[in-house]
N, C-alpha and C positions, 0 to 999 in steps of 0.2 A: 504493500500500500504506500509506504514512504517513497519507493522508487517511482511509482506512477505519479505521485504528487510532485516530485522533483522534476520529472520530464514535462509535466503540464506547466510548471512554473517557468522552465526554460523556453518552451514554445510560446507561452503567453507574453514573454518579455522581448521577443524579437522585433526588430524594426526593418522595414523594407528598404532596400538599397535604391530602388527605382520603381516607377509605375509599370507593372508587368502587363504585357498584352495577353489576351485570352489564350494565345497559342503557347506562351512561354511559361515554364514552371516557376512557381514562386520560390525565391531563395531568400531566406531570412537569416540574419546573423544575430547571435545572442548578445544581449547587453552585458558587457564584461563586468561592469560595476555591480550589476545585480547578481551575476554568478559568484563573484567574490563574496558577497554578503551571504549567499546561500551556503557556500562551502564552509565559511567560518561559523555559521549558526547551526548547521545540520550536525546532529550527533553522529551520523553515519560517515560524514566526510571530514569532520574536524580531526585532523591528525594530532593536534596538541592534546586532545582528550585521550587518544589511544596510547600516546607515548608518555610514560612516566619519566620525570626528570630524575637523573641519577643523584643519589644522596652523596654529598661531599663529606667525607669523614673529618671529624674535628682533629686538628693536629695539636697534640699535647707537647708543649715545650718543656723539656727537662732542664731544670735549673742546675747550672754547673756547680761543681764542688767549690767551696770557699767564696761563693758569691754573697753579696750583702743579703741578709735575711735567710740564708740557707743554714739555719741553726741545727745543731746536733746534740745528742746526749751521748755520754761516754761511760764505759767501765774501764778503770785503769788500775794499775798496780805499779809499785816502784820498790827498788832495793838499793839501799845506800850502805856503803861500808867506810869505816874510819879506823885506821891503824890495825886492820885485818881481823881484830877480835871484837870490834864494836860495830854492830850492824843494826840497820833500821829497815823494817819491812812494812809496807802499807798497801791497802787495797780499798777501793771505794768507787764512787760514781761522780759524774760531773755534768755540767751543762755548758755548751759552747755557743756563744752568740756572735755572729759576724756583723760588726757594726759598719764596716765598709768592705768592699771586695778585698779578700786575702788577709784581712786583719780581724781577729776575734778576741773576745774577752771571755774567760772561762772561770767557773766556780767549781771547786772540788771539795768533797766531803769524804774523809778517809778514816778507816780504823788503822791504828799504828801499833807495832810491837817492836821494842828495842831490846837487843841482846847486848849487854855490856859487862865489863869485868867484875862488877859486884852484883847489885840488884837489877834484875831485868825489869822492864816496865812496859805497860800497855797504855793506850790513850787514844785521843781523837785529834784530827787535824783538819783545818779549813784553809784552802788556798785560793787566791785570786791571781790569775795569770793572764798576760797578754801574749798572743801568738801571731806571728807574721809568717805567712806562706810566701817566701821571696822567690822560690822557683816553683813553677806550676806546669804540669803536663796532665794529659787525660788520665793516665794510669797511676801517677805518683805526684807528690808534692813535697818539697823540702821546707821546713819551718824552723824558726827560732822563737823560743818563748822565754819569758822572764816574769818574775813577780815575787810575791811573798805570802806567807801563811802564818797561822796561829797554831800552836801545839800545846796540849795539856796532857800530862802523863801521871801515872800512879806513883812513880818514884822520880827522883831528880835526874835530869839529863843535862850534861853528864852527871856522874855521881856526886860531884862537888858543886853542881849547878843549881837548877830550880825545876819545879814542877811545870811552870809556865814558860814558854819560849816563843820567840819569833823565828820564822823559817824563810829567809830570803833564798832564792834559787834561780837557776837558769839552765837551759838545755837546748840542744839542737837535735832535730829528728827528721824522720821521713814518714809520710802518710801514704799507704799503698791501697789502691782500689781493689775491693773484693767483689763477690757476687751480692745481688740484692741491696746495692748501695751501702754495703758494709765496708768500713775502712779499718785497716790495721795501722796503728801508730807505734813506732819504735824510736826511742831517743836516748841519748846519753847526756849527763849534765853534772852540775855542781850544786851542792846543798849546804847551807850553813844554819846551825842551830845556836841561838843566843838569846839571852833575856834583856839585851840592850841596857845592861847596868841598872835594871829596875830592882835587883836584889843585891845582897852583899857580895856574893861571888858570881862571876860571869866568865867561866873558863871557855865557853864556846866550843864548837865542834864543826869542822869542815869535812865533807864527805863527797866521794865520787858516787854518782847515782846512775841507775839504768831504769828506764821507764817503758812500760808496755801497756797498750790499751786498744780497745775497739770502739767504734762510734757508728751511730745510725742517725739519720735525719728525724726530726720530729715536727 
């Protein structure tokens, strides 16, 4: 029925090219503008209705490591030694906030155990560190960090020192890309324990330290 209606519309909209004589057949040309309207309004001939526009997938941009705002949480540990028989071991977690590209500020909360020549000690440590990723590639980055922390222990550190100490420190390390946006951090550094002369004795302690940690974005 729709095909017959379409043919009738085409024939009814033709215009004569000239006045035909009775002996000549009538030749009518369709009105092109009317045909265009019919094609675009007819559901049978409208190709735009029959063709679905392909969906364009959304492109998710992956934020590069160490970019501003690409913050991460970490699980870290450290081992420091002083005069071969005096060692410090710590393990904890931290948060790393990138304030600008390649520069972060980190907070760390650690449990600490100190093995020393007389009374061993346990305690807690809070660190505030700045980290600069001065060499940066896709799979790895080299960084320098420095900062200071607070340390409280059950016994004096060193044995002639105090229960409360400050912990200035610095290290250089490498961050290696792993699977699932996991990164492995390995660093070596220097650590100093001192009460800054807040107490009667301040023997201080300098140590060589090794740091190991993993981080994930949050």
